C-alpha angles and dihedrals in degrees: 000000000000091000091050091051093048090050090053091048091051091051089047093053091050091048092049090048089054092049092050091048094050093046093049095047092044095055096038095057092053116109116257139064115269091208092056090046089058096047099043127213102322100058125136127218089249093053091048091052092051093050092046091053094045094053098032094248090136091067128087119273090254093054092045089052092053090047090052093050089048091052092051097043117095088217107052142164125229130187122225090210108111089215092063125079117256129146097206096087096034098051100026086231115185113249136155113234114224103180143322125245111191106302095346129091120209111210141174116223146143114277111278113222093185127232135306117257093214107035101069095268095312112166115255089225089060092048090052093044090055095050107029095073090058091051090047091052090048093049093048091049092049092049091048091052091046093048098047099040094036093054092046093048091046092053092048091047092051093046091054097037115183092001126120090265091055093047092048092052091047090050090051090049092051092050091046093054095044102045113085116241094236090056092049089048092055092048094046093045092050097042103040100024099043115013096038097027091117090061102033100038088214125136128229090230136015142122135231093265122046132181116240121244092262095049091237098127149327128275133188116256105194095178089069087066095061103075099040091045092051093046093047090047097050097087097046088042090057092048093047094050092052093045092047093050095049094042093048092049089051093049091047089062094058123109098249090054090051088052091052090050090049089056088060099249116160117255094244092050091050091052094045099044104031117011105037098068095053093041091057095066097088090041092057089048092053094045093053090055095044094053092063090046090052091068090060097033094057093075100097095030091056093046095050094047094040091240107165098227136124092276094058089045090056092052091048090049091051091052092052097036091240093167100180091055092049093047094045093048093050091049092049092049091048090049093051090047091052093046092051091049091050090050093050093045090050091054090049091049091051094048096043115033090190089071091062093056 
């Protein structure tokens, strides 16, 4: 089991390395000068030169790439030469010095995602730390809705196989999987947040935390979570309901279920006591994969509903060409995706030893 886990971790590191490389090259071949993006429209040549030196923009693309890897690596090397790029002295970043080799310090630190171009030098890690929890809450809520309603609809669909109820649920599932989330978000925001606002009390836009009318503090507004969570959960809900229906129908044809029917047990009792547990296996598999996708798929949903999460932050950064925020957010999402997949694969390997072979 340990060897299997180490193999997965090695693959994960290679995957993350590939993501970082692609992201860096993609945003460093774009037209435009990062130093001028940071300074705005009224920069001077002297200011541009200072910023380029501070952030290493005056180096070749190859050197900048090595600097970026060094910034992200927990074990990194930093020159004491003031002419060389290092963020340790400029940002007063916390790091634990291990030893010194000549003019180079070897330190252990948290990955440094650099600073925002548009937020007065605010660290990207701080920007992500402020927005990621909101995205996590939204993703968990959406998955919960998808899991509960999807399982219930799947059970009902299987119980009334080939009836009008079953066909209606399958039609809903097909629509849910085919309609893009951003389109559903627009429809739900307009219908329930505007047309039916008098009855629902829901707003078209709004985040988890809102400032009171006097600007004296923030308060939690849970109702703003309802619409974006439902919209984000529609597609996984559709998948779960279909998986649950098909899995339950398959389990209902097994011998031990036939034995239960022969004993005269009611259909609902058979499903609840015998079939449901085994039928949930593919559903749990699908949900584990969907949760990681939620973190990336929330981008447009958050932006349309004004939910202040990481997705909305990415869209804002794209609009203002805030490259460090975009790059940092994509790397964090990729890292979370990889961690979740390792966790799920490890559970599978533990439950089924044949997977490890």
